[in-house]
C-alpha positions as CSV (number, residue, x, y, z in Angstrom):
1,M,-21.6,158.0,-32.8
2,K,-23.0,161.1,-31.2
3,A,-22.6,164.6,-32.6
4,Y,-22.6,167.7,-30.4
5,F,-23.2,171.4,-31.0
6,S,-20.0,173.5,-30.4
7,T,-19.3,177.2,-30.9
8,I,-15.5,176.8,-30.2
9,I,-14.7,175.0,-33.5
10,P,-15.2,177.9,-35.9
11,K,-13.1,180.1,-33.5
12,I,-10.1,177.7,-33.6
13,Q,-10.2,176.4,-37.2
14,Q,-7.2,178.6,-38.1
15,F,-5.0,176.4,-35.8
16,S,-6.2,173.2,-37.5
17,K,-3.9,170.8,-39.3
18,K,-5.0,169.4,-42.6
19,L,-7.0,166.1,-42.3
20,N,-5.7,164.7,-45.5
21,T,-2.3,164.3,-43.8
22,E,-2.9,160.6,-43.4
23,A,-0.1,160.1,-40.9
24,L,-2.1,162.2,-38.4
25,L,-5.2,160.1,-38.8
26,Q,-3.9,156.5,-39.3
27,N,-3.0,153.8,-36.9
28,K,-4.1,155.7,-33.8
29,K,-6.8,154.9,-31.3
30,W,-9.3,157.7,-31.7
31,H,-11.7,157.6,-28.8
32,I,-15.1,158.8,-29.9
33,F,-16.2,161.4,-27.4
34,N,-19.5,160.8,-25.7
35,E,-20.9,161.9,-22.4
36,E,-22.3,158.5,-21.6
37,G,-18.9,157.1,-20.8
38,K,-19.0,154.4,-23.4
39,D,-15.6,153.3,-24.7
40,L,-15.9,153.6,-28.5
41,I,-12.6,153.5,-30.4
42,Y,-12.0,154.1,-34.2
43,I,-8.7,152.9,-35.7
44,F,-8.1,154.1,-39.3
45,R,-5.7,151.6,-40.8
46,S,-3.4,152.4,-43.8
47,N,-5.2,149.9,-46.0
48,N,-8.5,151.9,-45.6
49,E,-9.9,149.4,-43.2
50,L,-11.7,150.9,-40.2
51,L,-11.8,149.1,-36.9
52,V,-14.6,150.1,-34.5
53,S,-14.2,148.9,-31.0
54,E,-17.2,149.3,-28.7
55,E,-16.4,148.1,-25.1
56,G,-13.9,145.7,-26.7
57,K,-16.2,144.2,-29.3
58,V,-14.7,145.0,-32.8
59,T,-16.6,145.7,-36.0
60,K,-14.8,146.2,-39.3
61,G,-15.6,148.9,-41.8
62,K,-13.9,151.0,-44.4
63,W,-12.9,154.6,-44.7
64,E,-11.5,156.8,-47.5
65,F,-10.9,160.3,-48.6
66,V,-13.5,161.0,-51.2
67,T,-12.2,164.5,-51.8
68,D,-9.5,166.7,-50.1
69,D,-12.2,167.9,-47.7
70,T,-14.5,164.9,-47.4
71,I,-14.0,161.5,-45.7
72,M,-16.4,158.6,-46.0
73,I,-16.8,156.2,-43.1
74,D,-18.7,153.0,-43.8
75,Y,-19.5,150.3,-41.2
76,S,-22.4,148.4,-39.8
77,E,-24.4,151.5,-38.8
78,G,-24.2,152.8,-42.4
79,S,-22.2,155.0,-44.6
80,Y,-21.5,158.6,-43.6
81,L,-19.8,161.6,-45.3
82,F,-17.9,163.9,-43.0
83,N,-16.1,167.2,-43.6
84,P,-13.1,167.9,-41.4
85,A,-13.7,170.7,-39.0
86,F,-10.6,170.7,-36.8
87,M,-7.6,168.5,-36.2
88,D,-4.5,168.6,-34.0
89,D,-2.4,165.9,-32.4
90,V,-5.1,165.3,-29.7
91,V,-8.5,166.3,-31.1
92,L,-10.2,165.3,-34.4
93,S,-13.5,167.0,-35.1
94,L,-15.7,166.0,-38.0
95,K,-18.9,167.6,-39.2
96,L,-21.5,165.3,-40.8
97,E,-22.2,166.5,-44.3
98,G,-25.1,168.9,-44.3
99,K,-25.4,169.1,-40.4
100,T,-24.1,171.7,-37.9
101,D,-23.1,169.4,-35.1
102,Y,-19.6,167.9,-34.6
103,V,-18.3,164.4,-33.9
104,F,-15.2,164.6,-31.6
105,M,-12.5,162.0,-31.5
106,L,-9.7,162.2,-28.9
107,D,-6.2,160.7,-28.8
108,R,-6.2,159.8,-25.1
109,V,-2.5,158.8,-25.3
110,K,-1.6,162.5,-25.8
111,L,-4.4,164.0,-23.9
112,E,-3.2,165.5,-20.6
113,K,-6.5,165.2,-18.7
114,K,-9.8,163.3,-18.7
115,I,-12.6,165.0,-20.5
116,G,-16.1,163.9,-19.6
117,S,-18.5,166.5,-20.9
118,I,-18.8,168.7,-24.0
119,G,-18.3,171.7,-21.7
120,E,-15.0,170.3,-20.6
121,L,-14.0,169.6,-24.2
122,N,-14.9,173.2,-25.2
123,S,-13.0,174.5,-22.2
124,Y,-9.9,172.4,-23.1
125,L,-9.9,173.7,-26.6
126,E,-10.5,177.3,-25.5
127,E,-7.6,177.1,-23.0
128,R,-5.3,175.5,-25.5
129,Y,-5.9,177.9,-28.4
130,L,-7.7,181.1,-27.2
131,V,-6.9,181.9,-23.5
132,E,-3.5,183.5,-24.2
133,K,-5.0,185.8,-26.7
134,S,-8.1,186.7,-24.7
135,N,-6.1,187.7,-21.6
136,E,-3.6,189.9,-23.3
137,K,-3.7,193.5,-22.2
138,V,-2.7,196.3,-24.5
139,V,-2.0,199.8,-23.2
140,N,-2.7,202.7,-25.5
141,E,-1.9,206.3,-24.9
142,K,-5.5,207.1,-23.7
143,Y,-7.1,203.8,-22.8
144,D,-6.4,200.3,-21.4
145,Y,-7.9,197.5,-23.5
146,Q,-8.6,194.1,-22.0
147,K,-10.6,191.3,-23.5
148,V,-12.9,189.8,-21.0
149,N,-14.6,186.4,-21.4
150,I,-18.2,186.4,-20.3
151,G,-19.5,182.8,-20.7
152,K,-19.3,182.1,-24.4
153,L,-19.3,185.8,-25.4
154,E,-16.1,187.7,-25.7
155,E,-16.3,191.5,-25.5
156,T,-13.7,194.3,-25.3
157,V,-13.8,196.6,-22.3
158,K,-12.6,200.1,-22.9
159,E,-11.7,202.0,-19.8
160,P,-9.9,205.3,-19.5
161,N,-6.9,205.3,-17.2
162,S,-7.4,207.4,-14.0
163,S,-3.9,208.8,-14.5
164,D,-5.0,210.2,-17.9
165,Y,-7.2,212.7,-16.1
166,D,-4.4,213.8,-13.8
167,L,-2.0,214.2,-16.8
168,N,-4.5,216.1,-18.8
169,F,-5.2,218.5,-16.0
170,F,-1.4,218.9,-15.3
171,A,-0.8,219.6,-19.0
172,F,-3.6,222.2,-19.0
173,L,-2.1,224.0,-15.9
174,L,1.4,224.0,-17.5
175,T,0.1,225.4,-20.8
176,S,-2.0,228.1,-19.0
177,L,1.0,229.1,-16.9
178,A,3.3,229.3,-19.9
179,F,0.7,231.4,-21.7
180,A,0.4,233.7,-18.7
181,I,4.2,234.2,-18.5
182,I,4.4,234.9,-22.2
183,L,1.5,237.4,-22.0
184,V,3.2,239.2,-19.0
185,Y,6.4,239.4,-20.9
186,I,4.8,240.8,-24.0
187,V,2.8,243.4,-22.0
188,S,6.0,244.5,-20.0
189,Y,8.0,244.7,-23.3
190,F,5.6,247.3,-24.8
191,E,5.3,249.5,-21.7
């Protein structure tokens, strides 16, 4: 099982389902994500038995919720404690206790496209949860705001509308003209 560094998981955790919802975890083929193309499948059974299939060869193990936010996976490679990082109906991301990298599991039955690299996986999650929000455009009275993605950074660009300058100048002219008319009226009234 290989873990990967990912900056997208902290950004999308608010969309995550709770891992302790056993129905989301159990009796599915969770394909362990790896860039080598190996077919490694975990099946969490309801009796806490874990089936690990590597290229069709099955090894049995065990799994259990140790606490609400910790799952223990035990099989031939050893015993591991994981904290849930993110889960939806397609992606399960677990963080090894005390580490900063993530293990990704995919439900390929529900996955719309093939994902072959960590970059593609990050892009998939970003498109699914963040793109709609990052492309929204909000018009304010004085400025247009548009979020722009630059690689992994997201920054806000603040540009004045070109029409703001025209409107401000026009307002200035109208105010000056009105003031001049009032001044001429006052002067002619006292003469």
